[in-house]
C-alpha positions, 0 to 999 in steps of 0.5 A: 049655689050655682057655679059660674063655669064660663064668662063671655062679653055681649052687648046690652042696652042699659038704662043706667047704674043702680045705687051702691050696695054691699058686697062680701065674699069668702074663699072656702075649699071642698076637699083639698083640690076644690077651692071656690070663691063666693061673692054676695051682694045685698040690697041698696038703700032703696031696695025693699028688702034691705039687708036681704041677699039679692045675688051670690056668685060662685067661681072655681079655679077654672072659672076664675081664670077667664075674666081676662076680657073684663080686665081688659075692659078696664085696661087691667090685663097684662101680657104676664097674666095666664 
């Protein structure tokens, strides 16, 4: 499982949005000081391999603090966030 350690914004050309899919998440620890968030997505109804995990994203504490720019894009970031 790959650990996402850095996030940053880039401009992409998009051709649309795919249909809805199912996502699940879990929070787990490896030793007392290493907490991780794992988000798994599963194929949409149109996907050939329905029900098969299509993407896993693993985030630790340091990388979880980085998405302030993501939240700002949705006007969710506040000055109180650290």
